[in-house]
MIDOBA-184518 format. One line per field, with one value per atom (N, C-alpha, C): residue number from 1; residue in three letters; x, y, z. Coordinates in nm, 3 decimals. Each point is the difference from the previous one (the first is absolute). Example, Ala and Ser with C-alpha at 12.3 -4.5 7.8 and 13.67 -1.06 7.14 Angstrom:
// MIDOBA-184518
nr	1; 1; 1; 2; 2; 2
rest	ALA; ALA; ALA; SER; SER; SER
xx	1.319; -0.089; 0.090; -0.035; 0.082; -0.077
yy	-0.569; 0.119; 0.120; 0.105; 0.119; 0.109
zz	0.780; 0.000; 0.000; -0.072; 0.006; 0.073
//
This chain:
// MIDOBA-184518
nr	1; 1; 1; 2; 2; 2; 3; 3; 3; 4; 4; 4; 5; 5; 5; 6; 6; 6; 7; 7; 7; 8; 8; 8; 9; 9; 9; 10; 10; 10; 11; 11; 11; 12; 12; 12; 13; 13; 13; 14; 14; 14; 15; 15; 15; 16; 16; 16; 17; 17; 17; 18; 18; 18; 19; 19; 19; 20; 20; 20; 21; 21; 21; 22; 22; 22; 23; 23; 23; 24; 24; 24; 25; 25; 25; 26; 26; 26; 27; 27; 27; 28; 28; 28; 29; 29; 29; 30; 30; 30; 31; 31; 31; 32; 32; 32; 33; 33; 33; 34; 34; 34; 35; 35; 35; 36; 36; 36; 37; 37; 37; 38; 38; 38; 39; 39; 39; 40; 40; 40; 41; 41; 41; 42; 42; 42; 43; 43; 43; 44; 44; 44; 45; 45; 45; 46; 46; 46; 47; 47; 47; 48; 48; 48; 49; 49; 49; 50; 50; 50; 51; 51; 51; 52; 52; 52; 53; 53; 53; 54; 54; 54; 55; 55; 55; 56; 56; 56; 57; 57; 57; 58; 58; 58; 59; 59; 59; 60; 60; 60; 61; 61; 61; 62; 62; 62; 63; 63; 63; 64; 64; 64; 65; 65; 65; 66; 66; 66; 67; 67; 67; 68; 68; 68; 69; 69; 69; 70; 70; 70; 71; 71; 71; 72; 72; 72; 73; 73; 73; 74; 74; 74; 75; 75; 75; 76; 76; 76; 77; 77; 77; 78; 78; 78; 79; 79; 79; 80; 80; 80; 81; 81; 81; 82; 82; 82; 83; 83; 83; 84; 84; 84; 85; 85; 85; 86; 86; 86; 87; 87; 87; 88; 88; 88; 89; 89; 89; 90; 90; 90; 91; 91; 91; 92; 92; 92; 93; 93; 93; 94; 94; 94; 95; 95; 95; 96; 96; 96; 97; 97; 97; 98; 98; 98; 99; 99; 99; 100; 100; 100; 101; 101; 101; 102; 102; 102; 103; 103; 103; 104; 104; 104; 105; 105; 105; 106; 106; 106; 107; 107; 107; 108; 108; 108; 109; 109; 109; 110; 110; 110; 111; 111; 111; 112; 112; 112; 113; 113; 113; 114; 114; 114; 115; 115; 115; 116; 116; 116; 117; 117; 117; 118; 118; 118; 119; 119; 119; 120; 120; 120; 121; 121; 121; 122; 122; 122; 123; 123; 123; 124; 124; 124; 125; 125; 125; 126; 126; 126; 127; 127; 127; 128; 128; 128; 129; 129; 129; 130; 130; 130; 131; 131; 131; 132; 132; 132; 133; 133; 133; 134; 134; 134; 135; 135; 135; 136; 136; 136; 137; 137; 137; 138; 138; 138; 139; 139; 139; 140; 140; 140; 141; 141; 141; 142; 142; 142; 143; 143; 143; 144; 144; 144; 145; 145; 145; 146; 146; 146
rest	MET; MET; MET; THR; THR; THR; ALA; ALA; ALA; CYS; CYS; CYS; GLN; GLN; GLN; VAL; VAL; VAL; ILE; ILE; ILE; ASP; ASP; ASP; GLU; GLU; GLU; ALA; ALA; ALA; VAL; VAL; VAL; GLY; GLY; GLY; ALA; ALA; ALA; ASP; ASP; ASP; ALA; ALA; ALA; ARG; ARG; ARG; ILE; ILE; ILE; VAL; VAL; VAL; THR; THR; THR; ASP; ASP; ASP; ALA; ALA; ALA; GLY; GLY; GLY; LEU; LEU; LEU; ARG; ARG; ARG; ARG; ARG; ARG; LEU; LEU; LEU; CYS; CYS; CYS; GLY; GLY; GLY; THR; THR; THR; PRO; PRO; PRO; HIS; HIS; HIS; ARG; ARG; ARG; SER; SER; SER; SER; SER; SER; ARG; ARG; ARG; HIS; HIS; HIS; HIS; HIS; HIS; ALA; ALA; ALA; HIS; HIS; HIS; ARG; ARG; ARG; TYR; TYR; TYR; VAL; VAL; VAL; VAL; VAL; VAL; CYS; CYS; CYS; GLY; GLY; GLY; ARG; ARG; ARG; ASN; ASN; ASN; GLY; GLY; GLY; PRO; PRO; PRO; PRO; PRO; PRO; GLY; GLY; GLY; ARG; ARG; ARG; GLN; GLN; GLN; VAL; VAL; VAL; PRO; PRO; PRO; VAL; VAL; VAL; THR; THR; THR; VAL; VAL; VAL; GLY; GLY; GLY; VAL; VAL; VAL; ARG; ARG; ARG; VAL; VAL; VAL; ALA; ALA; ALA; LEU; LEU; LEU; ASP; ASP; ASP; ALA; ALA; ALA; LEU; LEU; LEU; GLY; GLY; GLY; HIS; HIS; HIS; ARG; ARG; ARG; ASP; ASP; ASP; THR; THR; THR; VAL; VAL; VAL; ALA; ALA; ALA; VAL; VAL; VAL; ALA; ALA; ALA; LEU; LEU; LEU; LEU; LEU; LEU; ARG; ARG; ARG; ALA; ALA; ALA; ASP; ASP; ASP; GLU; GLU; GLU; LEU; LEU; LEU; PRO; PRO; PRO; TYR; TYR; TYR; VAL; VAL; VAL; THR; THR; THR; ALA; ALA; ALA; PRO; PRO; PRO; LEU; LEU; LEU; ALA; ALA; ALA; TYR; TYR; TYR; ALA; ALA; ALA; VAL; VAL; VAL; ARG; ARG; ARG; HIS; HIS; HIS; GLU; GLU; GLU; VAL; VAL; VAL; PRO; PRO; PRO; PHE; PHE; PHE; VAL; VAL; VAL; LEU; LEU; LEU; ALA; ALA; ALA; ALA; ALA; ALA; ILE; ILE; ILE; GLY; GLY; GLY; PRO; PRO; PRO; GLY; GLY; GLY; GLY; GLY; GLY; ARG; ARG; ARG; ALA; ALA; ALA; GLY; GLY; GLY; GLU; GLU; GLU; GLN; GLN; GLN; ALA; ALA; ALA; LEU; LEU; LEU; LYS; LYS; LYS; LEU; LEU; LEU; MET; MET; MET; ARG; ARG; ARG; VAL; VAL; VAL; TYR; TYR; TYR; GLY; GLY; GLY; CYS; CYS; CYS; SER; SER; SER; ALA; ALA; ALA; HIS; HIS; HIS; ARG; ARG; ARG; VAL; VAL; VAL; ASP; ASP; ASP; ASP; ASP; ASP; PRO; PRO; PRO; ALA; ALA; ALA; ALA; ALA; ALA; CYS; CYS; CYS; ALA; ALA; ALA; GLN; GLN; GLN; ARG; ARG; ARG; PRO; PRO; PRO; SER; SER; SER; GLY; GLY; GLY; PRO; PRO; PRO; ALA; ALA; ALA; ARG; ARG; ARG; LYS; LYS; LYS; PRO; PRO; PRO
xx	-0.767; 0.080; -0.002; -0.030; -0.077; 0.110; 0.019; 0.120; 0.061; -0.049; 0.068; 0.077; -0.052; 0.128; 0.118; -0.050; 0.108; 0.117; -0.083; 0.159; 0.025; -0.097; 0.078; 0.137; -0.017; 0.086; 0.125; 0.018; 0.051; 0.089; -0.093; 0.073; 0.019; -0.094; 0.021; -0.149; -0.065; -0.096; -0.043; 0.113; -0.018; 0.020; -0.034; -0.033; -0.121; 0.030; -0.122; -0.023; -0.138; -0.057; -0.125; 0.014; -0.074; -0.093; -0.153; -0.072; -0.112; -0.056; -0.177; -0.096; -0.104; -0.109; -0.077; 0.036; -0.045; 0.111; 0.153; 0.071; 0.038; -0.076; 0.033; -0.025; -0.130; -0.061; 0.096; 0.108; 0.068; 0.084; 0.062; 0.020; -0.022; -0.163; -0.020; -0.052; -0.055; -0.090; 0.063; 0.140; 0.075; 0.023; 0.056; 0.079; -0.163; -0.074; -0.084; -0.078; 0.016; -0.062; 0.108; 0.141; 0.071; 0.071; -0.025; 0.041; 0.170; 0.068; 0.149; 0.046; -0.080; 0.036; -0.068; -0.066; -0.135; 0.105; 0.087; 0.140; 0.039; 0.006; 0.073; -0.052; -0.105; -0.070; -0.052; 0.001; 0.009; -0.110; -0.143; -0.107; 0.011; -0.022; -0.005; -0.175; -0.041; -0.158; -0.019; -0.129; -0.039; -0.032; -0.024; -0.014; 0.083; 0.105; 0.111; 0.077; 0.080; 0.091; 0.073; 0.007; 0.077; 0.137; 0.024; 0.166; 0.044; -0.081; 0.032; 0.058; -0.011; 0.117; 0.143; 0.005; 0.147; 0.085; -0.072; 0.039; -0.022; -0.125; -0.003; 0.123; 0.017; 0.156; 0.085; 0.009; 0.168; -0.086; -0.080; -0.027; 0.029; -0.040; 0.010; 0.161; 0.047; 0.161; 0.065; -0.066; 0.096; -0.037; -0.120; -0.048; 0.064; 0.001; 0.079; 0.168; 0.044; 0.153; 0.010; -0.081; -0.021; -0.006; -0.105; 0.000; 0.122; 0.052; 0.154; -0.018; -0.087; -0.120; 0.141; 0.089; 0.028; 0.059; -0.018; -0.029; -0.162; -0.052; -0.116; -0.048; -0.069; -0.038; -0.120; -0.028; -0.072; -0.076; -0.100; -0.072; -0.128; 0.013; -0.138; -0.038; -0.127; -0.099; -0.072; -0.005; -0.134; 0.013; -0.112; -0.020; 0.082; -0.001; 0.115; -0.028; -0.119; -0.043; -0.014; 0.069; -0.003; 0.162; 0.112; 0.122; 0.005; -0.086; 0.076; -0.066; -0.046; -0.060; 0.147; 0.089; 0.060; 0.142; 0.020; 0.145; 0.045; -0.053; 0.080; 0.013; -0.082; 0.033; 0.137; -0.006; 0.095; 0.135; 0.022; 0.066; 0.072; -0.090; 0.047; 0.057; -0.040; 0.060; 0.115; 0.020; 0.128; 0.105; -0.059; 0.127; 0.030; -0.072; 0.050; 0.021; 0.010; 0.031; -0.068; -0.151; -0.107; -0.034; 0.045; 0.011; -0.126; -0.085; -0.133; 0.003; -0.083; -0.102; -0.107; 0.038; -0.188; -0.028; -0.119; -0.052; -0.132; 0.043; -0.093; -0.130; -0.116; -0.079; -0.099; 0.030; -0.071; 0.030; -0.052; 0.056; 0.123; 0.051; 0.114; -0.032; 0.072; -0.016; 0.070; -0.011; 0.054; -0.007; -0.063; -0.065; 0.163; -0.056; 0.121; 0.161; -0.016; 0.187; 0.015; -0.074; 0.025; 0.024; -0.077; 0.002; 0.141; 0.054; 0.115; 0.102; 0.036; 0.083; 0.005; -0.131; -0.011; 0.094; -0.054; 0.073; 0.169; 0.018; 0.145; 0.085; -0.119; 0.083; 0.038; -0.084; -0.024; 0.145; 0.019; 0.126; -0.033; -0.113; -0.038; 0.008; 0.019; 0.002; -0.162; -0.034; -0.120; 0.007; -0.110; -0.033; -0.130; -0.036; -0.076; -0.017; -0.129; 0.028; -0.142; 0.046; -0.177; 0.018; 0.129; 0.018; -0.001; -0.137; 0.053; 0.170; 0.012; 0.126; 0.109; -0.041; 0.128; 0.055; -0.112; 0.030; 0.117; 0.023; 0.101; 0.124; -0.009; 0.145; 0.084; -0.098; 0.066; 0.057; 0.144; 0.027; -0.014; 0.053; -0.061; 0.022; 0.083; 0.043; 0.059; 0.092; 0.099; -0.015; 0.134; -0.053; -0.006; -0.108; 0.001; 0.130; -0.029; 0.127; -0.087; 0.132; -0.033; -0.064
yy	1.379; -0.130; -0.090; -0.130; -0.085; -0.072; -0.041; -0.067; -0.106; -0.100; -0.082; 0.099; 0.063; 0.111; 0.025; 0.061; 0.037; -0.103; -0.119; -0.110; -0.013; -0.029; -0.044; 0.063; 0.208; 0.063; -0.029; -0.034; -0.017; -0.138; -0.129; -0.104; -0.066; 0.032; -0.094; -0.040; -0.027; -0.006; -0.142; -0.090; -0.117; -0.050; 0.094; -0.021; -0.120; -0.081; -0.083; 0.082; 0.051; 0.060; -0.074; -0.036; -0.046; 0.069; 0.008; 0.068; -0.022; 0.026; -0.069; 0.095; -0.082; 0.056; 0.122; 0.088; 0.127; 0.097; -0.008; 0.070; -0.052; -0.081; -0.029; 0.057; 0.091; 0.156; 0.089; 0.000; 0.102; 0.019; -0.144; -0.037; 0.071; 0.073; 0.047; -0.123; 0.081; -0.089; -0.025; 0.094; -0.074; -0.167; 0.058; -0.192; -0.109; 0.050; -0.087; -0.089; 0.113; -0.065; -0.043; 0.027; -0.073; -0.130; -0.086; -0.141; -0.009; 0.114; 0.033; -0.033; 0.050; 0.074; -0.137; -0.045; -0.087; -0.089; -0.086; -0.079; 0.070; 0.156; 0.037; 0.027; -0.046; 0.028; -0.119; -0.013; -0.119; 0.062; -0.029; 0.064; -0.067; -0.007; -0.055; -0.016; 0.035; 0.021; 0.102; 0.016; 0.131; -0.056; -0.080; -0.029; -0.077; 0.015; -0.053; 0.065; -0.030; 0.062; 0.133; 0.110; 0.087; -0.011; 0.025; -0.004; -0.116; -0.071; -0.153; 0.048; 0.086; 0.052; -0.004; -0.013; -0.010; -0.176; -0.058; -0.115; -0.091; 0.064; -0.101; 0.039; 0.132; 0.101; -0.108; 0.007; -0.124; -0.131; -0.043; -0.108; -0.021; 0.153; 0.021; 0.007; 0.089; 0.009; -0.124; -0.106; -0.075; -0.123; 0.014; -0.015; 0.018; 0.148; 0.061; -0.087; 0.007; -0.042; -0.123; -0.093; -0.128; -0.086; 0.140; 0.000; 0.044; 0.075; 0.033; 0.221; 0.048; 0.130; 0.111; -0.054; 0.073; 0.136; 0.086; 0.120; 0.072; -0.081; 0.064; 0.022; 0.129; 0.056; -0.042; -0.026; -0.058; 0.135; 0.033; 0.099; -0.044; 0.036; -0.023; 0.169; 0.003; 0.141; -0.079; 0.109; 0.039; 0.121; -0.027; 0.142; 0.022; 0.162; 0.006; -0.039; -0.023; -0.055; -0.173; -0.019; -0.164; -0.008; 0.092; -0.032; -0.023; 0.006; -0.087; -0.135; -0.036; -0.136; -0.125; 0.076; -0.066; -0.010; 0.006; -0.007; -0.149; -0.067; -0.164; -0.008; 0.017; -0.031; 0.066; 0.141; 0.105; -0.048; -0.033; -0.076; -0.119; -0.110; -0.090; -0.012; 0.130; 0.018; 0.089; 0.086; 0.059; -0.119; -0.102; -0.079; -0.119; 0.021; -0.095; 0.014; 0.198; 0.015; -0.043; 0.052; -0.018; 0.150; 0.061; 0.143; -0.009; 0.138; 0.048; 0.125; 0.059; 0.127; 0.026; 0.091; -0.043; 0.160; -0.009; 0.199; -0.017; 0.099; -0.005; 0.176; -0.023; 0.093; 0.009; 0.189; 0.028; 0.146; 0.017; 0.156; 0.004; 0.084; 0.007; 0.000; 0.111; 0.055; -0.092; 0.002; -0.106; -0.124; -0.031; -0.134; -0.067; 0.045; 0.022; 0.032; 0.072; 0.015; -0.103; -0.084; -0.103; -0.094; -0.058; -0.093; -0.003; 0.127; 0.023; -0.050; 0.049; -0.037; -0.160; -0.079; -0.127; -0.050; -0.013; -0.032; 0.038; 0.092; 0.045; -0.116; 0.005; -0.114; -0.126; -0.014; -0.151; -0.021; 0.118; -0.006; 0.040; 0.026; 0.024; 0.175; 0.020; 0.134; 0.086; 0.055; 0.083; 0.171; 0.042; 0.118; 0.030; 0.116; 0.056; 0.079; -0.035; 0.057; 0.074; 0.169; 0.077; 0.029; -0.025; 0.012; -0.086; -0.094; -0.106; 0.039; 0.128; -0.018; -0.083; 0.031; -0.055; -0.116; -0.063; -0.154; -0.050; 0.054; -0.042; 0.040; 0.057; 0.089; -0.095; -0.042; -0.044; -0.135; -0.025; -0.122; -0.117; -0.147; -0.094; -0.101; 0.070; -0.081; -0.109; -0.038; -0.119; -0.108; -0.028; -0.047; -0.198; -0.055; -0.168; -0.065; -0.089; -0.162; -0.055; -0.053; -0.077; -0.136
zz	-0.974; -0.001; 0.097; -0.049; 0.144; 0.032; 0.161; 0.046; -0.093; -0.064; -0.098; -0.072; -0.103; -0.052; 0.045; 0.136; 0.028; 0.081; 0.006; -0.029; -0.066; -0.107; -0.109; -0.050; -0.002; 0.017; 0.040; 0.150; 0.089; 0.021; -0.014; -0.003; -0.156; -0.109; -0.101; 0.001; -0.173; -0.036; 0.020; 0.037; 0.015; 0.086; 0.149; 0.121; 0.028; 0.084; 0.045; 0.176; -0.056; 0.125; 0.066; 0.155; 0.040; 0.091; -0.006; 0.070; 0.017; 0.095; 0.065; -0.145; 0.025; -0.074; 0.006; 0.117; 0.048; -0.101; 0.017; -0.041; -0.148; -0.039; -0.177; -0.067; 0.018; -0.064; -0.042; 0.122; -0.009; -0.123; -0.090; -0.098; -0.135; 0.047; -0.124; -0.140; -0.058; -0.074; -0.116; -0.051; -0.133; 0.042; 0.150; 0.051; 0.012; 0.030; 0.008; -0.130; -0.118; -0.116; -0.101; 0.019; -0.029; -0.010; -0.131; 0.052; 0.013; -0.039; -0.018; 0.146; 0.119; 0.118; 0.130; -0.080; 0.111; 0.073; -0.051; 0.042; 0.103; 0.033; 0.092; 0.100; 0.063; 0.081; 0.087; 0.145; 0.083; 0.095; -0.030; 0.142; 0.082; 0.139; 0.121; 0.050; -0.099; 0.095; 0.033; 0.047; 0.093; 0.168; 0.035; 0.156; 0.080; -0.064; 0.117; 0.092; 0.053; 0.132; -0.092; 0.077; -0.044; -0.017; -0.061; -0.055; -0.061; -0.081; -0.017; -0.167; -0.026; -0.156; 0.058; 0.098; 0.010; 0.032; 0.045; -0.030; -0.120; -0.081; -0.131; -0.099; 0.032; -0.102; 0.066; 0.150; -0.029; -0.094; 0.024; -0.072; -0.175; -0.024; -0.157; -0.017; 0.086; -0.052; 0.003; 0.084; 0.014; -0.157; -0.044; -0.089; -0.110; -0.043; -0.047; -0.073; 0.165; -0.018; -0.028; 0.017; -0.036; -0.147; -0.051; -0.161; -0.069; 0.031; -0.038; -0.055; 0.061; 0.021; 0.071; 0.025; 0.100; 0.010; -0.145; -0.034; 0.060; 0.000; -0.031; 0.168; 0.041; 0.116; 0.034; 0.142; 0.098; 0.088; -0.046; 0.074; 0.071; 0.147; 0.076; -0.012; 0.017; -0.053; 0.156; 0.104; 0.094; 0.030; 0.106; 0.096; 0.115; -0.023; 0.112; 0.146; 0.061; 0.130; -0.001; -0.063; -0.027; 0.022; 0.051; 0.001; 0.112; 0.129; 0.095; 0.018; -0.088; -0.049; -0.027; -0.074; -0.048; 0.038; 0.107; 0.086; -0.010; 0.026; -0.021; -0.168; -0.074; -0.154; -0.037; 0.072; -0.071; 0.056; 0.129; 0.066; -0.064; -0.050; -0.030; -0.186; -0.035; -0.117; 0.012; 0.103; 0.025; 0.003; 0.091; 0.053; -0.075; -0.092; -0.133; -0.113; -0.019; -0.100; -0.132; 0.050; -0.111; -0.072; -0.099; -0.026; -0.077; 0.023; -0.057; 0.053; -0.071; 0.031; 0.044; 0.152; 0.019; 0.025; -0.055; -0.045; 0.079; 0.094; 0.116; -0.023; -0.056; -0.019; 0.095; 0.051; 0.059; 0.049; 0.106; 0.046; 0.103; 0.018; 0.072; 0.164; 0.024; 0.141; 0.114; 0.090; 0.120; -0.047; -0.024; 0.009; -0.168; -0.112; -0.129; 0.106; 0.021; 0.084; 0.017; 0.121; 0.085; -0.103; -0.085; -0.101; -0.067; -0.037; -0.038; 0.063; 0.181; 0.082; 0.000; 0.041; -0.020; -0.103; -0.100; -0.129; 0.023; 0.026; 0.015; 0.103; 0.064; 0.103; -0.018; -0.099; -0.051; -0.051; -0.051; -0.128; -0.144; -0.016; -0.106; -0.065; -0.107; -0.043; -0.034; 0.103; 0.027; -0.036; -0.162; -0.013; 0.044; -0.001; -0.012; -0.152; -0.080; -0.112; -0.022; -0.024; -0.032; -0.101; -0.118; -0.148; -0.058; -0.059; -0.143; 0.000; -0.067; -0.074; 0.048; 0.113; 0.131; 0.044; -0.026; -0.010; -0.068; -0.107; -0.121; 0.083; 0.087; 0.042; 0.070; 0.049; 0.188; -0.057; 0.092; -0.005; 0.012; -0.078; 0.015; 0.141; 0.028; 0.165; -0.045; 0.089; -0.025; -0.095; -0.085; -0.095; 0.056; -0.060; 0.010; -0.012; 0.080; -0.025; -0.109; -0.110; -0.089; 0.027
//
């Protein structure tokens, strides 16, 4: 099962996924070759700064809201080792109540636990998921204001 298939099952197949060129391959061949799914991805390029997916996802979320697609989920897909670089855009998103899903892929261990603690400090709902089926069972967090 690919990362994007897990995301599809957890948040819905119409989610907009923001990632970089390196992680795009984790979405698998069916998504790459399907024109139906092609509009779902925003690829940030290959050589940008680490964690750039988060501010881009904030922009995608704001654009979706402006277009009237408030029920469409925005997902930032990044490597777990990039989490320390997203503190400022994550704080901005929390402060301005810009909801999105942050999916960090990578090893757990001490760094992973620290990342979860950091996200909780910012007021985010953070969970380590080892079993893809557990993604759909996680609480969705606080309701958004209309």
